[in-house]
Backbone and ligand atoms as CSV (ligand in chain L), in Angstrom:
chain,resi,resn,atom,element,x,y,z
A,1,MET,N,N,9.082,-11.911,1.816
A,1,MET,CA,C,9.656,-10.583,1.802
A,1,MET,C,C,9.417,-9.945,3.175
A,2,ALA,N,N,10.368,-9.447,3.803
A,2,ALA,CA,C,10.279,-8.712,5.094
A,2,ALA,C,C,10.326,-7.245,4.758
A,3,ASN,N,N,9.787,-6.409,5.665
A,3,ASN,CA,C,9.868,-4.954,5.617
A,3,ASN,C,C,9.541,-4.433,4.219
A,4,PRO,N,N,8.445,-4.933,3.579
A,4,PRO,CA,C,8.177,-4.371,2.310
A,4,PRO,C,C,7.831,-2.871,2.262
A,5,GLU,N,N,8.294,-2.259,1.187
A,5,GLU,CA,C,8.121,-0.781,1.178
A,5,GLU,C,C,7.658,-0.459,-0.343
A,6,ILE,N,N,6.724,0.289,-0.513
A,6,ILE,CA,C,6.303,0.708,-1.897
A,6,ILE,C,C,7.275,1.903,-2.305
A,7,VAL,N,N,8.010,1.710,-3.258
A,7,VAL,CA,C,8.932,2.700,-3.657
A,7,VAL,C,C,8.460,3.538,-4.907
A,8,GLU,N,N,7.465,2.930,-5.576
A,8,GLU,CA,C,6.874,3.611,-6.751
A,8,GLU,C,C,5.429,3.096,-7.024
A,9,LYS,N,N,4.623,4.061,-7.320
A,9,LYS,CA,C,3.218,3.670,-7.591
A,9,LYS,C,C,2.769,4.333,-8.895
A,10,ASN,N,N,2.113,3.576,-9.754
A,10,ASN,CA,C,1.756,4.138,-11.098
A,10,ASN,C,C,0.290,3.812,-11.344
A,11,GLY,N,N,-0.389,4.791,-11.992
A,11,GLY,CA,C,-1.805,4.573,-12.404
A,11,GLY,C,C,-2.694,4.795,-11.186
A,12,ASP,N,N,-4.022,4.787,-11.452
A,12,ASP,CA,C,-4.963,5.094,-10.432
A,12,ASP,C,C,-6.119,4.016,-10.610
A,13,ASP,N,N,-6.424,3.256,-9.633
A,13,ASP,CA,C,-7.519,2.229,-9.758
A,13,ASP,C,C,-8.386,2.301,-8.536
A,14,ARG,N,N,-9.719,2.370,-8.818
A,14,ARG,CA,C,-10.628,2.506,-7.739
A,14,ARG,C,C,-11.539,1.236,-7.699
A,15,LEU,N,N,-11.664,0.615,-6.507
A,15,LEU,CA,C,-12.425,-0.644,-6.488
A,15,LEU,C,C,-12.979,-0.810,-5.096
A,16,LEU,N,N,-14.150,-1.480,-5.031
A,16,LEU,CA,C,-14.783,-1.778,-3.770
A,16,LEU,C,C,-13.995,-2.887,-3.135
A,17,GLU,N,N,-13.402,-2.598,-2.009
A,17,GLU,CA,C,-12.428,-3.554,-1.392
A,17,GLU,C,C,-12.948,-4.097,-0.100
A,18,GLY,N,N,-12.705,-5.408,0.170
A,18,GLY,CA,C,-13.057,-5.988,1.453
A,18,GLY,C,C,-11.815,-6.322,2.207
A,19,CYS,N,N,-12.010,-6.877,3.416
A,19,CYS,CA,C,-10.794,-7.252,4.211
A,19,CYS,C,C,-11.200,-8.501,5.060
A,20,LEU,N,N,-10.264,-9.487,5.182
A,20,LEU,CA,C,-10.580,-10.683,6.025
A,20,LEU,C,C,-10.931,-10.304,7.427
A,21,SER,N,N,-10.344,-9.207,7.846
A,21,SER,CA,C,-10.499,-8.830,9.271
A,21,SER,C,C,-11.839,-8.112,9.554
A,22,LEU,N,N,-12.465,-7.612,8.544
A,22,LEU,CA,C,-13.703,-6.942,8.640
A,22,LEU,C,C,-14.755,-7.436,7.848
A,23,PRO,N,N,-15.329,-8.559,8.264
A,23,PRO,CA,C,-16.390,-9.259,7.439
A,23,PRO,C,C,-17.524,-8.277,7.125
A,24,ASP,N,N,-18.033,-8.466,5.901
A,24,ASP,CA,C,-19.190,-7.712,5.367
A,24,ASP,C,C,-18.960,-6.238,5.182
A,25,ILE,N,N,-17.709,-5.878,5.312
A,25,ILE,CA,C,-17.495,-4.372,5.175
A,25,ILE,C,C,-16.719,-4.169,3.872
A,26,HIS,N,N,-17.178,-3.249,3.101
A,26,HIS,CA,C,-16.564,-2.916,1.837
A,26,HIS,C,C,-16.374,-1.479,1.657
A,27,VAL,N,N,-15.214,-0.942,1.176
A,27,VAL,CA,C,-15.034,0.448,1.053
A,27,VAL,C,C,-14.353,0.659,-0.316
A,28,ASN,N,N,-14.750,1.726,-0.986
A,28,ASN,CA,C,-14.159,2.131,-2.231
A,28,ASN,C,C,-12.725,2.623,-1.912
A,29,VAL,N,N,-11.690,1.977,-2.451
A,29,VAL,CA,C,-10.365,2.349,-2.158
A,29,VAL,C,C,-9.608,2.553,-3.417
A,30,ALA,N,N,-8.946,3.768,-3.505
A,30,ALA,CA,C,-8.130,4.025,-4.555
A,30,ALA,C,C,-6.692,3.542,-4.422
A,31,ARG,N,N,-6.206,2.773,-5.401
A,31,ARG,CA,C,-4.825,2.205,-5.266
A,31,ARG,C,C,-4.081,2.406,-6.552
A,32,GLY,N,N,-2.822,2.285,-6.427
A,32,GLY,CA,C,-2.000,2.318,-7.678
A,32,GLY,C,C,-2.217,1.057,-8.512
A,33,GLN,N,N,-2.201,1.274,-9.847
A,33,GLN,CA,C,-2.426,0.124,-10.666
A,33,GLN,C,C,-1.246,-0.784,-10.731
A,34,SER,N,N,-0.083,-0.187,-10.620
A,34,SER,CA,C,1.147,-1.023,-10.515
A,34,SER,C,C,2.031,-0.428,-9.545
A,35,ILE,N,N,2.842,-1.273,-8.925
A,35,ILE,CA,C,3.743,-0.797,-7.813
A,35,ILE,C,C,5.090,-1.458,-7.888
A,36,PHE,N,N,6.101,-0.782,-7.417
A,36,PHE,CA,C,7.488,-1.348,-7.226
A,36,PHE,C,C,7.638,-1.487,-5.762
A,37,VAL,N,N,7.942,-2.714,-5.251
A,37,VAL,CA,C,8.114,-2.971,-3.880
A,37,VAL,C,C,9.579,-3.374,-3.580
A,38,ARG,N,N,10.079,-2.843,-2.468
A,38,ARG,CA,C,11.491,-3.154,-2.013
A,38,ARG,C,C,11.301,-3.721,-0.659
A,39,GLY,N,N,12.086,-4.929,-0.491
A,39,GLY,CA,C,12.047,-5.472,0.854
A,39,GLY,C,C,13.307,-6.311,0.992
A,40,ILE,N,N,13.237,-7.202,2.048
A,40,ILE,CA,C,14.381,-8.006,2.322
A,40,ILE,C,C,13.966,-9.512,2.279
A,41,SER,N,N,14.685,-10.392,1.550
A,41,SER,CA,C,14.369,-11.819,1.451
A,41,SER,C,C,14.718,-12.479,2.691
A,42,PRO,N,N,14.261,-13.783,2.921
A,42,PRO,CA,C,14.584,-14.566,4.127
A,42,PRO,C,C,16.055,-14.608,4.431
A,43,ASP,N,N,16.894,-14.621,3.360
A,43,ASP,CA,C,18.355,-14.828,3.581
A,43,ASP,C,C,19.043,-13.409,3.627
A,44,GLY,N,N,18.218,-12.295,3.760
A,44,GLY,CA,C,18.826,-11.056,4.045
A,44,GLY,C,C,19.242,-10.160,2.864
A,45,ARG,N,N,18.778,-10.612,1.667
A,45,ARG,CA,C,19.208,-9.813,0.451
A,45,ARG,C,C,18.082,-8.786,0.208
A,46,GLU,N,N,18.506,-7.694,-0.413
A,46,GLU,CA,C,17.415,-6.728,-0.843
A,46,GLU,C,C,16.753,-7.274,-2.086
A,47,VAL,N,N,15.415,-7.208,-2.057
A,47,VAL,CA,C,14.660,-7.676,-3.250
A,47,VAL,C,C,13.711,-6.528,-3.718
A,48,ASN,N,N,13.628,-6.495,-5.057
A,48,ASN,CA,C,12.761,-5.450,-5.663
A,48,ASN,C,C,11.802,-6.151,-6.607
A,49,GLN,N,N,10.541,-5.860,-6.619
A,49,GLN,CA,C,9.716,-6.577,-7.497
A,49,GLN,C,C,8.536,-5.659,-7.893
A,50,GLU,N,N,8.058,-5.822,-9.099
A,50,GLU,CA,C,6.891,-5.035,-9.615
A,50,GLU,C,C,5.598,-5.921,-9.587
A,51,PHE,N,N,4.542,-5.313,-9.173
A,51,PHE,CA,C,3.242,-6.033,-9.172
A,51,PHE,C,C,2.282,-5.108,-9.872
A,52,ALA,N,N,1.256,-5.793,-10.422
A,52,ALA,CA,C,0.297,-5.063,-11.244
A,52,ALA,C,C,-1.099,-5.672,-10.982
A,53,GLY,N,N,-2.118,-4.879,-11.246
A,53,GLY,CA,C,-3.530,-5.374,-11.131
A,53,GLY,C,C,-3.878,-5.831,-9.685
A,54,LEU,N,N,-4.619,-6.972,-9.687
A,54,LEU,CA,C,-5.163,-7.442,-8.409
A,54,LEU,C,C,-4.050,-7.676,-7.361
A,55,MET,N,N,-2.916,-8.245,-7.893
A,55,MET,CA,C,-1.721,-8.546,-6.980
A,55,MET,C,C,-1.289,-7.205,-6.437
A,56,ALA,N,N,-1.141,-6.163,-7.251
A,56,ALA,CA,C,-0.707,-4.920,-6.686
A,56,ALA,C,C,-1.701,-4.408,-5.573
A,57,ARG,N,N,-2.966,-4.594,-5.837
A,57,ARG,CA,C,-4.016,-4.188,-4.893
A,57,ARG,C,C,-3.822,-4.922,-3.562
A,58,ILE,N,N,-3.680,-6.181,-3.610
A,58,ILE,CA,C,-3.541,-7.041,-2.393
A,58,ILE,C,C,-2.264,-6.693,-1.637
A,59,ILE,N,N,-1.230,-6.461,-2.308
A,59,ILE,CA,C,0.055,-6.061,-1.647
A,59,ILE,C,C,-0.078,-4.723,-0.988
A,60,GLN,N,N,-0.766,-3.708,-1.620
A,60,GLN,CA,C,-0.938,-2.434,-1.045
A,60,GLN,C,C,-1.820,-2.515,0.205
A,61,HIS,N,N,-2.895,-3.378,0.093
A,61,HIS,CA,C,-3.704,-3.690,1.261
A,61,HIS,C,C,-2.919,-4.197,2.429
A,62,GLU,N,N,-2.078,-5.224,2.134
A,62,GLU,CA,C,-1.351,-5.914,3.167
A,62,GLU,C,C,-0.244,-4.969,3.841
A,63,ILE,N,N,0.400,-4.162,2.976
A,63,ILE,CA,C,1.363,-3.214,3.449
A,63,ILE,C,C,0.662,-2.165,4.368
A,64,ASP,N,N,-0.569,-1.811,3.926
A,64,ASP,CA,C,-1.328,-0.847,4.863
A,64,ASP,C,C,-1.524,-1.471,6.217
A,65,HIS,N,N,-1.857,-2.835,6.364
A,65,HIS,CA,C,-1.978,-3.468,7.609
A,65,HIS,C,C,-0.690,-3.360,8.392
A,66,LEU,N,N,0.454,-3.532,7.744
A,66,LEU,CA,C,1.755,-3.438,8.471
A,66,LEU,C,C,1.923,-2.008,9.011
A,67,ASN,N,N,1.294,-0.996,8.459
A,67,ASN,CA,C,1.350,0.321,8.918
A,67,ASN,C,C,0.180,0.735,9.771
A,68,GLY,N,N,-0.705,-0.251,10.142
A,68,GLY,CA,C,-1.827,0.075,10.967
A,68,GLY,C,C,-2.946,0.760,10.246
A,69,ILE,N,N,-2.968,0.575,8.961
A,69,ILE,CA,C,-4.169,1.292,8.157
A,69,ILE,C,C,-5.076,0.218,7.672
A,70,LEU,N,N,-6.381,0.472,7.929
A,70,LEU,CA,C,-7.478,-0.414,7.417
A,70,LEU,C,C,-8.235,0.249,6.303
A,71,ILE,N,N,-9.060,-0.589,5.614
A,71,ILE,CA,C,-9.867,-0.038,4.477
A,71,ILE,C,C,-10.867,1.077,5.061
A,72,ILE,N,N,-11.242,0.848,6.303
A,72,ILE,CA,C,-12.201,1.888,6.797
A,72,ILE,C,C,-11.535,3.252,7.001
A,73,ASP,N,N,-10.204,3.243,7.072
A,73,ASP,CA,C,-9.491,4.590,7.034
A,73,ASP,C,C,-9.702,5.325,5.833
A,74,TYR,N,N,-10.081,4.562,4.762
A,74,TYR,CA,C,-10.332,5.253,3.478
A,74,TYR,C,C,-11.735,5.743,3.257
A,75,ALA,N,N,-12.648,5.271,4.181
A,75,ALA,CA,C,-14.076,5.657,3.991
A,75,ALA,C,C,-14.294,7.128,4.250
A,76,SER,N,N,-15.210,7.662,3.412
A,76,SER,CA,C,-15.610,9.032,3.628
A,76,SER,C,C,-16.446,9.218,4.866
A,77,PRO,N,N,-16.694,10.471,5.462
A,77,PRO,CA,C,-17.395,10.584,6.650
A,77,PRO,C,C,-18.813,9.981,6.506
A,78,THR,N,N,-19.385,10.123,5.282
A,78,THR,CA,C,-20.710,9.492,5.084
A,78,THR,C,C,-20.695,8.003,5.152
A,79,GLU,N,N,-19.654,7.452,4.484
A,79,GLU,CA,C,-19.554,5.958,4.488
A,79,GLU,C,C,-19.317,5.487,5.866
A,80,LYS,N,N,-18.528,6.214,6.625
A,80,LYS,CA,C,-18.290,5.782,8.070
A,80,LYS,C,C,-19.525,5.680,8.897
A,81,ILE,N,N,-20.533,6.558,8.642
A,81,ILE,CA,C,-21.732,6.545,9.398
A,81,ILE,C,C,-22.496,5.253,9.112
A,82,VAL,N,N,-22.523,4.902,7.731
A,82,VAL,CA,C,-23.139,3.701,7.331
A,82,VAL,C,C,-22.474,2.425,7.897
A,83,LEU,N,N,-21.095,2.497,7.921
A,83,LEU,CA,C,-20.301,1.342,8.366
A,83,LEU,C,C,-20.398,1.199,9.854
A,84,ASN,N,N,-20.747,2.204,10.566
A,84,ASN,CA,C,-20.700,2.183,12.040
A,84,ASN,C,C,-21.504,1.048,12.630
A,85,SER,N,N,-22.760,0.780,12.134
A,85,SER,CA,C,-23.502,-0.288,12.719
A,85,SER,C,C,-22.844,-1.720,12.454
A,86,LYS,N,N,-22.275,-1.836,11.316
A,86,LYS,CA,C,-21.568,-3.107,10.990
A,86,LYS,C,C,-20.395,-3.258,11.993
A,87,LEU,N,N,-19.740,-2.129,12.078
A,87,LEU,CA,C,-18.509,-2.237,13.037
A,87,LEU,C,C,-18.956,-2.492,14.483
A,88,LYS,N,N,-20.068,-2.011,14.857
A,88,LYS,CA,C,-20.671,-2.257,16.268
A,88,LYS,C,C,-20.905,-3.769,16.374
A,89,GLU,N,N,-21.408,-4.379,15.334
A,89,GLU,CA,C,-21.709,-5.796,15.341
A,89,GLU,C,C,-20.377,-6.583,15.465
A,90,LEU,N,N,-19.368,-6.167,14.777
A,90,LEU,CA,C,-18.078,-6.821,14.832
A,90,LEU,C,C,-17.496,-6.731,16.206
A,91,ARG,N,N,-17.710,-5.584,16.795
A,91,ARG,CA,C,-17.231,-5.392,18.186
A,91,ARG,C,C,-17.930,-6.291,19.115
A,92,ARG,N,N,-19.156,-6.419,18.919
A,92,ARG,CA,C,-20.021,-7.309,19.859
A,92,ARG,C,C,-19.423,-8.765,19.746
A,93,ARG,N,N,-19.155,-9.186,18.476
A,93,ARG,CA,C,-18.685,-10.482,18.223
A,93,ARG,C,C,-17.317,-10.798,18.879
A,94,HIS,N,N,-16.549,-9.749,18.929
A,94,HIS,CA,C,-15.225,-9.885,19.508
A,94,HIS,C,C,-15.253,-9.621,20.998
A,95,LYS,N,N,-16.452,-9.333,21.564
A,95,LYS,CA,C,-16.667,-9.204,22.940
A,95,LYS,C,C,-15.728,-8.127,23.599
A,96,LEU,N,N,-15.613,-7.058,22.879
A,96,LEU,CA,C,-14.767,-5.988,23.445
A,96,LEU,C,C,-15.633,-5.016,24.229
A,97,ASN,N,N,-15.133,-4.269,25.059
A,97,ASN,CA,C,-15.753,-3.332,25.801
A,97,ASN,C,C,-16.231,-2.143,24.909
A,98,GLU,N,N,-17.461,-1.858,24.896
A,98,GLU,CA,C,-17.977,-0.801,23.979
A,98,GLU,C,C,-17.765,0.597,24.499
A,99,GLU,N,N,-17.403,0.733,25.782
A,99,GLU,CA,C,-17.305,2.024,26.400
A,99,GLU,C,C,-15.957,2.688,25.905
A,100,ASN,N,N,-16.037,3.913,25.677
A,100,ASN,CA,C,-14.807,4.698,25.341
A,100,ASN,C,C,-13.974,4.130,24.248
A,101,GLU,N,N,-14.705,3.588,23.226
A,101,GLU,CA,C,-13.944,2.951,22.134
A,101,GLU,C,C,-14.537,3.382,20.850
A,102,SER,N,N,-13.692,3.987,20.035
A,102,SER,CA,C,-14.145,4.355,18.702
A,102,SER,C,C,-14.204,3.173,17.793
A,103,TYR,N,N,-14.920,3.234,16.773
A,103,TYR,CA,C,-14.982,2.056,15.905
A,103,TYR,C,C,-13.656,1.739,15.358
A,104,ILE,N,N,-12.802,2.792,15.118
A,104,ILE,CA,C,-11.465,2.636,14.539
A,104,ILE,C,C,-10.657,1.812,15.480
A,105,GLN,N,N,-10.609,2.192,16.765
A,105,GLN,CA,C,-9.850,1.470,17.749
A,105,GLN,C,C,-10.255,0.004,17.767
A,106,HIS,N,N,-11.626,-0.213,17.745
A,106,HIS,CA,C,-12.136,-1.518,17.789
A,106,HIS,C,C,-11.664,-2.380,16.661
A,107,ALA,N,N,-11.822,-1.761,15.492
A,107,ALA,CA,C,-11.449,-2.506,14.259
A,107,ALA,C,C,-9.962,-2.872,14.219
A,108,LYS,N,N,-9.152,-1.973,14.793
A,108,LYS,CA,C,-7.739,-2.246,14.889
A,108,LYS,C,C,-7.469,-3.375,15.792
A,109,GLN,N,N,-8.207,-3.517,16.900
A,109,GLN,CA,C,-8.059,-4.604,17.867
A,109,GLN,C,C,-8.496,-5.921,17.175
A,110,ALA,N,N,-9.590,-5.834,16.464
A,110,ALA,CA,C,-10.096,-6.980,15.694
A,110,ALA,C,C,-9.057,-7.446,14.700
A,111,GLU,N,N,-8.423,-6.503,14.126
A,111,GLU,CA,C,-7.382,-6.738,13.088
A,111,GLU,C,C,-6.175,-7.456,13.803
A,112,ALA,N,N,-5.770,-6.969,14.965
A,112,ALA,CA,C,-4.683,-7.611,15.684
A,112,ALA,C,C,-4.988,-9.032,15.994
A,113,LEU,N,N,-6.173,-9.352,16.464
A,113,LEU,CA,C,-6.597,-10.619,16.774
A,113,LEU,C,C,-6.549,-11.496,15.516
A,114,HIS,N,N,-7.071,-10.937,14.470
A,114,HIS,CA,C,-7.045,-11.746,13.175
A,114,HIS,C,C,-5.644,-12.023,12.722
A,115,GLU,N,N,-4.796,-11.101,12.814
A,115,GLU,CA,C,-3.354,-11.290,12.309
A,115,GLU,C,C,-2.760,-12.392,13.081
A,116,ILE,N,N,-3.007,-12.538,14.390
A,116,ILE,CA,C,-2.418,-13.535,15.197
A,116,ILE,C,C,-3.004,-14.908,14.730
A,117,GLU,N,N,-4.353,-14.930,14.552
A,117,GLU,CA,C,-4.951,-16.208,14.023
A,117,GLU,C,C,-4.389,-16.489,12.694
A,118,LEU,N,N,-4.129,-15.537,11.874
A,118,LEU,CA,C,-3.709,-15.820,10.457
A,118,LEU,C,C,-2.313,-16.450,10.536
A,119,LYS,N,N,-1.482,-15.974,11.403
A,119,LYS,CA,C,-0.106,-16.518,11.474
A,119,LYS,C,C,-0.155,-17.996,11.987
A,120,VAL,N,N,-1.047,-18.223,13.045
A,120,VAL,CA,C,-1.039,-19.537,13.639
A,120,VAL,C,C,-1.769,-20.600,12.791
A,121,LYS,N,N,-2.887,-20.122,12.220
A,121,LYS,CA,C,-3.734,-21.144,11.566
A,121,LYS,C,C,-4.111,-20.733,10.140
A,122,LEU,N,N,-3.157,-20.465,9.371
A,122,LEU,CA,C,-3.401,-20.051,8.042
A,122,LEU,C,C,-4.250,-21.016,7.253
A,123,GLU,N,N,-3.956,-22.308,7.449
A,123,GLU,CA,C,-4.554,-23.396,6.687
A,123,GLU,C,C,-6.063,-23.584,7.064
A,124,GLU,N,N,-6.369,-23.141,8.241
A,124,GLU,CA,C,-7.707,-23.410,8.766
A,124,GLU,C,C,-8.717,-22.254,8.464
A,125,MET,N,N,-8.372,-21.351,7.584
A,125,MET,CA,C,-9.225,-20.296,7.337
A,125,MET,C,C,-10.519,-20.749,6.482
A,126,ALA,N,N,-11.567,-19.993,6.571
A,126,ALA,CA,C,-12.818,-20.324,5.993
A,126,ALA,C,C,-12.616,-20.348,4.518
A,127,ALA,N,N,-13.533,-21.020,3.825
A,127,ALA,CA,C,-13.433,-21.253,2.371
A,127,ALA,C,C,-13.233,-20.029,1.617
A,128,ASP,N,N,-14.000,-18.933,1.864
A,128,ASP,CA,C,-13.840,-17.727,1.108
A,128,ASP,C,C,-12.580,-16.950,1.401
A,129,GLU,N,N,-12.008,-17.234,2.538
A,129,GLU,CA,C,-10.762,-16.585,2.902
A,129,GLU,C,C,-9.463,-17.425,2.393
A,130,ALA,N,N,-9.791,-18.669,2.047
A,130,ALA,CA,C,-8.742,-19.511,1.617
A,130,ALA,C,C,-8.042,-19.005,0.333
A,131,GLY,N,N,-8.776,-18.502,-0.573
A,131,GLY,CA,C,-8.245,-18.024,-1.728
A,131,GLY,C,C,-7.292,-16.873,-1.436
A,132,HIS,N,N,-7.703,-15.995,-0.716
A,132,HIS,CA,C,-6.870,-14.794,-0.242
A,132,HIS,C,C,-5.609,-15.352,0.403
A,133,ALA,N,N,-5.737,-16.296,1.317
A,133,ALA,CA,C,-4.620,-16.820,2.073
A,133,ALA,C,C,-3.615,-17.467,1.102
A,134,ARG,N,N,-4.170,-18.272,0.119
A,134,ARG,CA,C,-3.339,-19.048,-0.797
A,134,ARG,C,C,-2.501,-17.946,-1.664
A,135,LEU,N,N,-3.201,-16.937,-2.098
A,135,LEU,CA,C,-2.577,-15.911,-2.844
A,135,LEU,C,C,-1.408,-15.280,-2.056
A,136,LEU,N,N,-1.718,-14.976,-0.807
A,136,LEU,CA,C,-0.606,-14.363,0.005
A,136,LEU,C,C,0.594,-15.317,0.168
A,137,ARG,N,N,0.227,-16.623,0.391
A,137,ARG,CA,C,1.344,-17.628,0.565
A,137,ARG,C,C,2.183,-17.682,-0.685
A,138,ARG,N,N,1.490,-17.636,-1.870
A,138,ARG,CA,C,2.158,-17.617,-3.087
A,138,ARG,C,C,3.115,-16.450,-3.282
A,139,ILE,N,N,2.548,-15.280,-2.862
A,139,ILE,CA,C,3.299,-14.026,-2.987
A,139,ILE,C,C,4.558,-14.164,-2.098
A,140,LEU,N,N,4.362,-14.613,-0.830
A,140,LEU,CA,C,5.441,-14.673,0.126
A,140,LEU,C,C,6.518,-15.729,-0.394
A,141,LYS,N,N,6.117,-16.783,-0.908
A,141,LYS,CA,C,7.003,-17.758,-1.425
A,141,LYS,C,C,7.761,-17.197,-2.613
A,142,GLY,N,N,7.104,-16.502,-3.394
A,142,GLY,CA,C,7.812,-16.064,-4.722
A,142,GLY,C,C,8.774,-14.964,-4.450
A,143,LEU,N,N,8.794,-14.373,-3.313
A,143,LEU,CA,C,9.712,-13.250,-3.054
A,143,LEU,C,C,10.997,-13.691,-2.424
L,1,ZN,ZN,ZN,-7.190,-6.836,5.353
């Protein structure tokens, strides 16, 4: 499905959420329990589909990525202070310049790097990421 858009969100579900792009970082994120998504199929038709539970959460997470939103954007100011050291470590690992860079900017760059890797080498992801990747592939095939 291309250009997915959430057209309806129902229920409220709060869960500690992680992200492939931000190892060891977890943030409490409120999501809709079920969602209706509208998008375009590979052959150009409009598709509409409902998702619920974990699948709905994953789709909301991935659509956030398309819109440049990360789980850390949902962190409270207090949580952000705690996350800051972990994000600094991530920045170090990605060998980015620490000067004049907020952790948000860094994380978004890390995310961009990851997205590229994900597209090129989906099959070679680490074991704990493989489940997530398989799920995504299944979602993408099913739409
Ligand atoms: Zn993610």
